[in-house]
N, C-alpha and C positions, 0 to 999 in steps of 0.2 A: 329957929327951923331951919337943917341945914340944905342945902340946893338939893332939890328933886331931879333938874336933872346937868347932864353936860355936856357941851361940847368935844365933839368929838371929828374926827378928818372929813370933811364930805356930810358935816351933819351935824345931828345930836342925839343924845339917849338919853328917853321919860324914863324913869320911876313910876310903877304905874301898880296899882292894886286893885284887881277886876273882879266883879260880882257879877257873876252872871246871871241867871232867866231870872231876872228883875223885872217889876212892871212898866220899867221905861229905859231908853235910852239916856241917859246924863254925865256929866262929869258935874263930883260935887266937894272941888276943891280939894284941899291939901290931908295926909292924913299921917301922923307919926306912930311907927310899931313902938312894939317892949325894948328894939334895942336903939332905936333911937334914926333908922333910915327913914325920911319923910319919903313920901310917894304924894302920885297923884292920885285921886280916886274918883273913881271910874265904872258904869256898873252897865249891863243891856240886855235884852228881851233875850236873845239867843241863849241857846243850851251850847254847855259844854264840848260837845260832841262832833268827834270831827274839824276840829279848828273853826269851828262856827263862833264861837264867838269869840274872839283870835280875832278874825276876819271883820267880823260886826268894832268891834271896837279900834281898828286899824282906819276905818271908814265914820267914827263918831270922829275921832281925833282930824282927819283930814277934813269933814264937812267945820268943822271949828274953827280950825285953821285956813279953811281954805284952799286948800291945797292936792293937788291930784293925789286920786288912792295908791296909786302904784310909787308914791315917797313915803309912805308910811307901813312898817312890816314891825311885826314881833319880831325879835332876835335873841330872846331868853327869857326862859319859864312860859314854854310852849305849854306844859300841863299843870300848870302854876297860877296859887290867885296874884302872887308877885311874879312882875313880868318887867323885860327891859324891852321898851319900841324905838324904832329907831328911824326920824324922821332926816328925811334926807334931804341935800340942799346947802344951800352959803351960813354955815354955821354961826354964824355974828348974826343974820338976817331971823332965822331963825331960833335965836337964843333971847333977840326983839319979841317974837311975839310968842313966844312961850307963855309969857303971864297971862296972854289972851284965852289960857286954854282954864284958868282960876278965876275968870272974871266972870259976871251973868250976864248974857248974851243980852 
């Protein structure tokens, strides 16, 4: 599987496949789509209305990485299940921490 995140100036971009209106908030590892794109698979209880699911995704990632919510934001795919989430900070430190998102807590 190819990389599901990439370092950018000032942070890390993470490809995410989000399932809203789920029974619980969780990160379920990695998933590869038909085009061969690998994404972080996440689900949230929030509904996909008025960006509630996107905000819940940001909170979920922030909790898992133990970062402030303000450093995480959806930058692409606002109305799609496939999103790009930007995590602000030192790219080298974040790249090392990204593996923690797919590990069992």
